Backbone as XML, in Angstrom:
<?xml version="1.0"?>
<chain id="A" units="angstrom">
  <residue number="1" name="UNK">
    <atom name="N" x="-30.682" y="-46.447" z="-16.638"/>
    <atom name="CA" x="-29.844" y="-45.480" z="-17.275"/>
    <atom name="C" x="-30.715" y="-44.525" z="-18.076"/>
  </residue>
  <residue number="2" name="UNK">
    <atom name="N" x="-30.582" y="-43.245" z="-17.768"/>
    <atom name="CA" x="-31.424" y="-42.245" z="-18.416"/>
    <atom name="C" x="-30.771" y="-41.750" z="-19.696"/>
  </residue>
  <residue number="3" name="UNK">
    <atom name="N" x="-31.596" y="-41.439" z="-20.634"/>
    <atom name="CA" x="-31.142" y="-40.931" z="-21.919"/>
    <atom name="C" x="-31.133" y="-39.404" z="-21.840"/>
  </residue>
  <residue number="4" name="UNK">
    <atom name="N" x="-29.963" y="-38.769" z="-22.131"/>
    <atom name="CA" x="-29.881" y="-37.302" z="-22.050"/>
    <atom name="C" x="-29.549" y="-36.721" z="-23.420"/>
  </residue>
  <residue number="5" name="UNK">
    <atom name="N" x="-30.111" y="-35.542" z="-23.682"/>
    <atom name="CA" x="-29.859" y="-34.880" z="-24.954"/>
    <atom name="C" x="-28.792" y="-33.784" z="-24.823"/>
  </residue>
  <residue number="6" name="UNK">
    <atom name="N" x="-28.662" y="-33.239" z="-23.625"/>
    <atom name="CA" x="-27.699" y="-32.162" z="-23.397"/>
    <atom name="C" x="-26.652" y="-32.625" z="-22.394"/>
  </residue>
  <residue number="7" name="UNK">
    <atom name="N" x="-25.417" y="-32.272" z="-22.677"/>
    <atom name="CA" x="-24.326" y="-32.637" z="-21.784"/>
    <atom name="C" x="-24.214" y="-31.580" z="-20.691"/>
  </residue>
  <residue number="8" name="UNK">
    <atom name="N" x="-24.277" y="-31.995" z="-19.430"/>
    <atom name="CA" x="-24.179" y="-31.054" z="-18.299"/>
    <atom name="C" x="-22.712" y="-30.808" z="-17.977"/>
  </residue>
  <residue number="9" name="UNK">
    <atom name="N" x="-22.323" y="-29.548" z="-17.785"/>
    <atom name="CA" x="-20.913" y="-29.260" z="-17.496"/>
    <atom name="C" x="-20.537" y="-29.725" z="-16.084"/>
  </residue>
  <residue number="10" name="UNK">
    <atom name="N" x="-19.322" y="-30.213" z="-15.964"/>
    <atom name="CA" x="-18.822" y="-30.637" z="-14.667"/>
    <atom name="C" x="-18.025" y="-29.501" z="-14.055"/>
  </residue>
  <residue number="11" name="UNK">
    <atom name="N" x="-17.861" y="-29.549" z="-12.743"/>
    <atom name="CA" x="-17.096" y="-28.503" z="-12.069"/>
    <atom name="C" x="-15.621" y="-28.640" z="-12.439"/>
  </residue>
  <residue number="12" name="UNK">
    <atom name="N" x="-14.933" y="-27.491" z="-12.467"/>
    <atom name="CA" x="-13.521" y="-27.493" z="-12.837"/>
    <atom name="C" x="-12.666" y="-27.651" z="-11.589"/>
  </residue>
  <residue number="13" name="UNK">
    <atom name="N" x="-11.586" y="-28.367" z="-11.735"/>
    <atom name="CA" x="-10.674" y="-28.575" z="-10.626"/>
    <atom name="C" x="-9.348" y="-27.894" z="-10.962"/>
  </residue>
  <residue number="14" name="UNK">
    <atom name="N" x="-8.796" y="-27.209" z="-9.969"/>
    <atom name="CA" x="-7.533" y="-26.528" z="-10.145"/>
    <atom name="C" x="-6.539" y="-27.071" z="-9.125"/>
  </residue>
  <residue number="15" name="UNK">
    <atom name="N" x="-5.290" y="-27.073" z="-9.479"/>
    <atom name="CA" x="-4.232" y="-27.518" z="-8.584"/>
    <atom name="C" x="-3.488" y="-26.308" z="-8.032"/>
  </residue>
  <residue number="16" name="UNK">
    <atom name="N" x="-4.206" y="-25.402" z="-7.418"/>
    <atom name="CA" x="-3.619" y="-24.179" z="-6.879"/>
    <atom name="C" x="-3.129" y="-24.429" z="-5.453"/>
  </residue>
  <residue number="17" name="UNK">
    <atom name="N" x="-1.869" y="-24.119" z="-5.221"/>
    <atom name="CA" x="-1.305" y="-24.204" z="-3.877"/>
    <atom name="C" x="-0.851" y="-22.810" z="-3.484"/>
  </residue>
  <residue number="18" name="UNK">
    <atom name="N" x="-1.465" y="-22.206" z="-2.473"/>
    <atom name="CA" x="-1.117" y="-20.833" z="-2.104"/>
    <atom name="C" x="0.312" y="-20.746" z="-1.583"/>
  </residue>
  <residue number="19" name="UNK">
    <atom name="N" x="0.940" y="-19.611" z="-1.850"/>
    <atom name="CA" x="2.313" y="-19.369" z="-1.430"/>
    <atom name="C" x="2.283" y="-18.332" z="-0.323"/>
  </residue>
  <residue number="20" name="UNK">
    <atom name="N" x="2.966" y="-18.617" z="0.775"/>
    <atom name="CA" x="3.028" y="-17.685" z="1.898"/>
    <atom name="C" x="4.440" y="-17.145" z="2.005"/>
  </residue>
  <residue number="21" name="UNK">
    <atom name="N" x="4.585" y="-15.830" z="2.027"/>
    <atom name="CA" x="5.896" y="-15.187" z="2.128"/>
    <atom name="C" x="6.041" y="-14.603" z="3.520"/>
  </residue>
  <residue number="22" name="UNK">
    <atom name="N" x="7.039" y="-15.067" z="4.243"/>
    <atom name="CA" x="7.312" y="-14.581" z="5.586"/>
    <atom name="C" x="8.581" y="-13.727" z="5.529"/>
  </residue>
  <residue number="23" name="UNK">
    <atom name="N" x="8.392" y="-12.418" z="5.583"/>
    <atom name="CA" x="9.517" y="-11.492" z="5.447"/>
    <atom name="C" x="10.509" y="-11.653" z="6.598"/>
  </residue>
  <residue number="24" name="UNK">
    <atom name="N" x="10.015" y="-11.836" z="7.809"/>
    <atom name="CA" x="10.901" y="-11.982" z="8.967"/>
    <atom name="C" x="11.747" y="-13.248" z="8.837"/>
  </residue>
  <residue number="25" name="UNK">
    <atom name="N" x="11.134" y="-14.325" z="8.371"/>
    <atom name="CA" x="11.873" y="-15.575" z="8.199"/>
    <atom name="C" x="12.939" y="-15.423" z="7.117"/>
  </residue>
  <residue number="26" name="UNK">
    <atom name="N" x="12.592" y="-14.724" z="6.047"/>
    <atom name="CA" x="13.545" y="-14.503" z="4.971"/>
    <atom name="C" x="14.756" y="-13.702" z="5.460"/>
  </residue>
  <residue number="27" name="UNK">
    <atom name="N" x="14.506" y="-12.638" z="6.225"/>
    <atom name="CA" x="15.605" y="-11.839" z="6.771"/>
    <atom name="C" x="16.441" y="-12.642" z="7.760"/>
  </residue>
  <residue number="28" name="UNK">
    <atom name="N" x="15.784" y="-13.455" z="8.583"/>
    <atom name="CA" x="16.503" y="-14.280" z="9.556"/>
    <atom name="C" x="17.415" y="-15.283" z="8.848"/>
  </residue>
  <residue number="29" name="UNK">
    <atom name="N" x="16.902" y="-15.912" z="7.785"/>
    <atom name="CA" x="17.722" y="-16.858" z="7.029"/>
    <atom name="C" x="18.894" y="-16.161" z="6.342"/>
  </residue>
  <residue number="30" name="UNK">
    <atom name="N" x="18.667" y="-14.950" z="5.873"/>
    <atom name="CA" x="19.751" y="-14.205" z="5.235"/>
    <atom name="C" x="20.830" y="-13.848" z="6.255"/>
  </residue>
  <residue number="31" name="UNK">
    <atom name="N" x="20.423" y="-13.471" z="7.466"/>
    <atom name="CA" x="21.398" y="-13.172" z="8.523"/>
    <atom name="C" x="22.201" y="-14.410" z="8.892"/>
  </residue>
  <residue number="32" name="UNK">
    <atom name="N" x="21.511" y="-15.555" z="8.987"/>
    <atom name="CA" x="22.206" y="-16.798" z="9.310"/>
    <atom name="C" x="23.195" y="-17.165" z="8.201"/>
  </residue>
  <residue number="33" name="UNK">
    <atom name="N" x="22.793" y="-16.974" z="6.966"/>
    <atom name="CA" x="23.661" y="-17.292" z="5.843"/>
    <atom name="C" x="24.901" y="-16.410" z="5.859"/>
  </residue>
  <residue number="34" name="UNK">
    <atom name="N" x="24.727" y="-15.110" z="6.107"/>
    <atom name="CA" x="25.891" y="-14.221" z="6.147"/>
    <atom name="C" x="26.771" y="-14.534" z="7.348"/>
  </residue>
  <residue number="35" name="UNK">
    <atom name="N" x="26.177" y="-14.950" z="8.457"/>
    <atom name="CA" x="26.984" y="-15.286" z="9.631"/>
    <atom name="C" x="27.813" y="-16.549" z="9.378"/>
  </residue>
  <residue number="36" name="UNK">
    <atom name="N" x="27.244" y="-17.505" z="8.689"/>
    <atom name="CA" x="27.975" y="-18.728" z="8.393"/>
    <atom name="C" x="29.041" y="-18.522" z="7.317"/>
  </residue>
  <residue number="37" name="UNK">
    <atom name="N" x="28.764" y="-17.636" z="6.376"/>
    <atom name="CA" x="29.713" y="-17.379" z="5.301"/>
    <atom name="C" x="30.730" y="-16.301" z="5.665"/>
  </residue>
  <residue number="38" name="UNK">
    <atom name="N" x="30.610" y="-15.752" z="6.841"/>
    <atom name="CA" x="31.473" y="-14.648" z="7.234"/>
    <atom name="C" x="32.949" y="-15.033" z="7.178"/>
  </residue>
  <residue number="39" name="UNK">
    <atom name="N" x="33.265" y="-16.264" z="7.469"/>
    <atom name="CA" x="34.662" y="-16.694" z="7.428"/>
    <atom name="C" x="35.168" y="-16.761" z="5.991"/>
  </residue>
  <residue number="40" name="UNK">
    <atom name="N" x="34.299" y="-17.022" z="5.033"/>
    <atom name="CA" x="34.707" y="-17.115" z="3.638"/>
    <atom name="C" x="34.844" y="-15.734" z="2.989"/>
  </residue>
  <residue number="41" name="UNK">
    <atom name="N" x="34.002" y="-14.801" z="3.377"/>
    <atom name="CA" x="34.014" y="-13.471" z="2.776"/>
    <atom name="C" x="34.981" y="-12.556" z="3.498"/>
  </residue>
  <residue number="42" name="UNK">
    <atom name="N" x="35.146" y="-11.424" z="2.906"/>
    <atom name="CA" x="35.916" y="-10.402" z="3.606"/>
    <atom name="C" x="35.075" y="-9.873" z="4.754"/>
  </residue>
  <residue number="43" name="UNK">
    <atom name="N" x="35.721" y="-9.497" z="5.804"/>
    <atom name="CA" x="35.013" y="-9.036" z="6.998"/>
    <atom name="C" x="34.250" y="-7.751" z="6.714"/>
  </residue>
  <residue number="44" name="UNK">
    <atom name="N" x="34.807" y="-6.855" z="5.920"/>
    <atom name="CA" x="34.143" y="-5.570" z="5.669"/>
    <atom name="C" x="32.842" y="-5.749" z="4.896"/>
  </residue>
  <residue number="45" name="UNK">
    <atom name="N" x="32.804" y="-6.695" z="3.974"/>
    <atom name="CA" x="31.568" y="-6.928" z="3.215"/>
    <atom name="C" x="30.494" y="-7.502" z="4.129"/>
  </residue>
  <residue number="46" name="UNK">
    <atom name="N" x="30.871" y="-8.446" z="4.982"/>
    <atom name="CA" x="29.908" y="-9.039" z="5.914"/>
    <atom name="C" x="29.404" y="-7.987" z="6.900"/>
  </residue>
  <residue number="47" name="UNK">
    <atom name="N" x="30.301" y="-7.116" z="7.353"/>
    <atom name="CA" x="29.895" y="-6.058" z="8.278"/>
    <atom name="C" x="28.924" y="-5.102" z="7.610"/>
  </residue>
  <residue number="48" name="UNK">
    <atom name="N" x="29.186" y="-4.760" z="6.364"/>
    <atom name="CA" x="28.301" y="-3.858" z="5.626"/>
    <atom name="C" x="26.910" y="-4.464" z="5.474"/>
  </residue>
  <residue number="49" name="UNK">
    <atom name="N" x="26.831" y="-5.751" z="5.171"/>
    <atom name="CA" x="25.528" y="-6.415" z="5.032"/>
    <atom name="C" x="24.776" y="-6.450" z="6.358"/>
  </residue>
  <residue number="50" name="UNK">
    <atom name="N" x="25.485" y="-6.736" z="7.458"/>
    <atom name="CA" x="24.829" y="-6.739" z="8.770"/>
    <atom name="C" x="24.307" y="-5.360" z="9.130"/>
  </residue>
  <residue number="51" name="UNK">
    <atom name="N" x="25.099" y="-4.331" z="8.867"/>
    <atom name="CA" x="24.662" y="-2.969" z="9.175"/>
    <atom name="C" x="23.455" y="-2.584" z="8.330"/>
  </residue>
  <residue number="52" name="UNK">
    <atom name="N" x="23.443" y="-3.000" z="7.071"/>
    <atom name="CA" x="22.320" y="-2.703" z="6.194"/>
    <atom name="C" x="21.046" y="-3.379" z="6.689"/>
  </residue>
  <residue number="53" name="UNK">
    <atom name="N" x="21.138" y="-4.637" z="7.100"/>
    <atom name="CA" x="19.963" y="-5.343" z="7.628"/>
    <atom name="C" x="19.464" y="-4.699" z="8.916"/>
  </residue>
  <residue number="54" name="UNK">
    <atom name="N" x="20.388" y="-4.331" z="9.796"/>
    <atom name="CA" x="19.999" y="-3.691" z="11.049"/>
    <atom name="C" x="19.321" y="-2.348" z="10.789"/>
  </residue>
  <residue number="55" name="UNK">
    <atom name="N" x="19.844" y="-1.591" z="9.816"/>
    <atom name="CA" x="19.246" y="-0.294" z="9.500"/>
    <atom name="C" x="17.830" y="-0.474" z="8.966"/>
  </residue>
  <residue number="56" name="UNK">
    <atom name="N" x="17.608" y="-1.502" z="8.134"/>
    <atom name="CA" x="16.271" y="-1.743" z="7.600"/>
    <atom name="C" x="15.289" y="-2.094" z="8.710"/>
  </residue>
  <residue number="57" name="UNK">
    <atom name="N" x="15.740" y="-2.882" z="9.701"/>
    <atom name="CA" x="14.845" y="-3.256" z="10.808"/>
    <atom name="C" x="14.486" y="-2.043" z="11.658"/>
  </residue>
  <residue number="58" name="UNK">
    <atom name="N" x="15.456" y="-1.172" z="11.952"/>
    <atom name="CA" x="15.173" y="-0.018" z="12.805"/>
    <atom name="C" x="14.411" y="1.065" z="12.051"/>
  </residue>
  <residue number="59" name="UNK">
    <atom name="N" x="14.507" y="1.102" z="10.729"/>
    <atom name="CA" x="13.788" y="2.114" z="9.953"/>
    <atom name="C" x="12.279" y="1.915" z="10.094"/>
  </residue>
  <residue number="60" name="UNK">
    <atom name="N" x="11.823" y="0.675" z="10.117"/>
    <atom name="CA" x="10.390" y="0.407" z="10.276"/>
    <atom name="C" x="9.895" y="0.819" z="11.649"/>
  </residue>
  <residue number="61" name="UNK">
    <atom name="N" x="10.689" y="0.571" z="12.681"/>
    <atom name="CA" x="10.305" y="0.962" z="14.041"/>
    <atom name="C" x="10.267" y="2.473" z="14.156"/>
  </residue>
  <residue number="62" name="UNK">
    <atom name="N" x="11.221" y="3.149" z="13.526"/>
    <atom name="CA" x="11.263" y="4.608" z="13.568"/>
    <atom name="C" x="10.037" y="5.202" z="12.869"/>
  </residue>
  <residue number="63" name="UNK">
    <atom name="N" x="9.638" y="4.622" z="11.755"/>
    <atom name="CA" x="8.468" y="5.109" z="11.022"/>
    <atom name="C" x="7.197" y="4.927" z="11.846"/>
  </residue>
  <residue number="64" name="UNK">
    <atom name="N" x="7.061" y="3.779" z="12.530"/>
    <atom name="CA" x="5.888" y="3.559" z="13.399"/>
    <atom name="C" x="5.857" y="4.564" z="14.536"/>
  </residue>
  <residue number="65" name="UNK">
    <atom name="N" x="7.018" y="4.853" z="15.113"/>
    <atom name="CA" x="7.089" y="5.788" z="16.227"/>
    <atom name="C" x="6.656" y="7.189" z="15.764"/>
  </residue>
  <residue number="66" name="UNK">
    <atom name="N" x="7.148" y="7.618" z="14.605"/>
    <atom name="CA" x="6.760" y="8.920" z="14.072"/>
    <atom name="C" x="5.274" y="8.958" z="13.752"/>
  </residue>
  <residue number="67" name="UNK">
    <atom name="N" x="4.750" y="7.868" z="13.247"/>
    <atom name="CA" x="3.332" y="7.803" z="12.927"/>
    <atom name="C" x="2.487" y="7.915" z="14.196"/>
  </residue>
  <residue number="68" name="UNK">
    <atom name="N" x="2.906" y="7.278" z="15.277"/>
    <atom name="CA" x="2.171" y="7.363" z="16.535"/>
    <atom name="C" x="2.192" y="8.785" z="17.085"/>
  </residue>
  <residue number="69" name="UNK">
    <atom name="N" x="3.341" y="9.461" z="17.009"/>
    <atom name="CA" x="3.411" y="10.849" z="17.467"/>
    <atom name="C" x="2.483" y="11.741" z="16.646"/>
  </residue>
  <residue number="70" name="UNK">
    <atom name="N" x="2.468" y="11.533" z="15.351"/>
    <atom name="CA" x="1.613" y="12.328" z="14.476"/>
    <atom name="C" x="0.146" y="12.099" z="14.827"/>
  </residue>
  <residue number="71" name="UNK">
    <atom name="N" x="-0.236" y="10.868" z="15.111"/>
    <atom name="CA" x="-1.612" y="10.549" z="15.480"/>
    <atom name="C" x="-2.003" y="11.253" z="16.777"/>
  </residue>
  <residue number="72" name="UNK">
    <atom name="N" x="-1.115" y="11.258" z="17.755"/>
    <atom name="CA" x="-1.390" y="11.923" z="19.032"/>
    <atom name="C" x="-1.577" y="13.415" z="18.826"/>
  </residue>
  <residue number="73" name="UNK">
    <atom name="N" x="-0.733" y="14.030" z="18.013"/>
    <atom name="CA" x="-0.843" y="15.469" z="17.754"/>
    <atom name="C" x="-2.160" y="15.782" z="17.057"/>
  </residue>
  <residue number="74" name="UNK">
    <atom name="N" x="-2.553" y="14.976" z="16.081"/>
    <atom name="CA" x="-3.808" y="15.223" z="15.362"/>
    <atom name="C" x="-4.999" y="15.057" z="16.307"/>
  </residue>
  <residue number="75" name="UNK">
    <atom name="N" x="-4.984" y="14.036" z="17.152"/>
    <atom name="CA" x="-6.084" y="13.838" z="18.105"/>
    <atom name="C" x="-6.172" y="14.985" z="19.100"/>
  </residue>
  <residue number="76" name="UNK">
    <atom name="N" x="-5.035" y="15.480" z="19.563"/>
    <atom name="CA" x="-5.049" y="16.642" z="20.462"/>
    <atom name="C" x="-5.602" y="17.876" z="19.762"/>
  </residue>
  <residue number="77" name="UNK">
    <atom name="N" x="-5.231" y="18.084" z="18.520"/>
    <atom name="CA" x="-5.731" y="19.236" z="17.770"/>
    <atom name="C" x="-7.246" y="19.132" z="17.576"/>
  </residue>
  <residue number="78" name="UNK">
    <atom name="N" x="-7.730" y="17.952" z="17.261"/>
    <atom name="CA" x="-9.176" y="17.769" z="17.090"/>
    <atom name="C" x="-9.894" y="17.970" z="18.419"/>
  </residue>
  <residue number="79" name="UNK">
    <atom name="N" x="-9.308" y="17.458" z="19.502"/>
    <atom name="CA" x="-9.913" y="17.644" z="20.820"/>
    <atom name="C" x="-9.976" y="19.105" z="21.218"/>
  </residue>
  <residue number="80" name="UNK">
    <atom name="N" x="-8.911" y="19.863" z="20.985"/>
    <atom name="CA" x="-8.917" y="21.295" z="21.287"/>
    <atom name="C" x="-9.919" y="22.043" z="20.424"/>
  </residue>
  <residue number="81" name="UNK">
    <atom name="N" x="-10.004" y="21.676" z="19.160"/>
    <atom name="CA" x="-10.977" y="22.307" z="18.265"/>
    <atom name="C" x="-12.396" y="21.992" z="18.724"/>
  </residue>
  <residue number="82" name="UNK">
    <atom name="N" x="-12.664" y="20.784" z="19.116"/>
    <atom name="CA" x="-13.973" y="20.387" z="19.624"/>
    <atom name="C" x="-14.312" y="21.186" z="20.889"/>
  </residue>
  <residue number="83" name="UNK">
    <atom name="N" x="-13.348" y="21.302" z="21.794"/>
    <atom name="CA" x="-13.556" y="22.062" z="23.023"/>
    <atom name="C" x="-13.854" y="23.522" z="22.713"/>
  </residue>
  <residue number="84" name="UNK">
    <atom name="N" x="-13.100" y="24.115" z="21.794"/>
    <atom name="CA" x="-13.262" y="25.517" z="21.464"/>
    <atom name="C" x="-14.613" y="25.785" z="20.815"/>
  </residue>
  <residue number="85" name="UNK">
    <atom name="N" x="-15.085" y="24.896" z="19.946"/>
    <atom name="CA" x="-16.331" y="25.116" z="19.219"/>
    <atom name="C" x="-17.557" y="24.811" z="20.070"/>
  </residue>
  <residue number="86" name="UNK">
    <atom name="N" x="-17.592" y="23.662" z="20.748"/>
    <atom name="CA" x="-18.820" y="23.209" z="21.394"/>
    <atom name="C" x="-18.909" y="23.505" z="22.886"/>
  </residue>
  <residue number="87" name="UNK">
    <atom name="N" x="-17.827" y="23.525" z="23.590"/>
    <atom name="CA" x="-17.916" y="23.656" z="25.042"/>
    <atom name="C" x="-17.591" y="25.060" z="25.538"/>
  </residue>
  <residue number="88" name="UNK">
    <atom name="N" x="-17.184" y="25.910" z="24.722"/>
    <atom name="CA" x="-16.859" y="27.267" z="25.155"/>
    <atom name="C" x="-18.016" y="28.174" z="25.082"/>
  </residue>
</chain>
């Protein structure tokens, strides 16, 4: 047994458990919940919630589509500018 004058620090341990959020799973569970509760609620409220969820899903697809069109237009403009400056 060795005699020590200074206490050496030990490594720290943490109980961290990472949290994963799955947006698609959350929306799917919400749709299932509204479908199961549809008999308890008024039909118009359930219909409004379904339409709202559907609109949110299609809004993301619409934004991606517009972004792709914008990218194509910018690439064509750069290509035409390159052609006009260097190859003409």
